[in-house]
N, C-alpha and C positions, 0 to 999 in steps of 0.2 A: 363750218361749225360743230360743237367736241357733239362726241357720237355720248349718248350716256356710258357707258365704260366711266369714260375720262370723267364725270358728273360722282357717281358710283367711289370713281378714285378719294376725290376730292373728300367723300364727303365720310368716310372708309376712315383720310386724313384728318381729320373736323373730331370723328369719333375718340380716336384712340387720341387726344392733344384734350380734350376733355378727361380725359382717368387719370391726362397727370396733371390735372390742374388744378394753383392752389385756392385758389379760394371759389366759395360756390356762386359769387359773381363771372367771373371768366371759367367754371365747369358751362354755367346755361348759354351767355356767347355763346360759346363751340358749340353746342347741343345743338343749336341754332341753327349756325353756318350747316349742318349734318342736315336739315332738318327740312333747311331747300337745295341744299344742294340735291338730297334724293329726293329732292319735285324736283329741278332741273331735269334728274335722271330719266323718271318718267312723262316728263311732258316732249324729254325727246324721242322717246320708246309711243309714245302715244304721233308722235309727228310728222315721224320712218315708218311709220305702218299703215300712214293712214296717205300718205300721204301720195301713192298712187289712185285713189279715191277721190280725193281732192279736187288729183288734177284733172279724168275721168267725169265726175262733174260737172269745171269747164267749160268741156270743150261739146257739152253735151246740153249745156244750158242753153248761147245763143240755135240750134236747133231748136228744141223746146218749146226758145217761145215764142220762134216764131210757127208751131205748129199750131201755137193755143192758136195763135190771133188767126190763123188764117182760119180753122179749124170754127172757130167764136161769131169772131164775126164784132164781135165785143174788146178791141183798145183803147185807152184812152191814150194823145198826144199831155206835148207840154200845153198845147193850146188848148184843150179841154180843162185845164186845171185852173187854167187862167182869168173866169170867166164868175 
């Protein structure tokens, strides 16, 4: 998966091309591409920053669900929803 710096390099390239664009329409398209790549860079940063958290939550989820069912005694099965 590309890193955020790769997306930022592409964003910079589109911004540079936009400054040299011949028409307003072409400039606007290039600026939209720049914004898209900047957004991709932010998303890549978010994924990297939260990857460990998500992994930890996935590992804890089955244990937490099991503990909840044991402690409350009120859990539903697929059979309960068919009534």
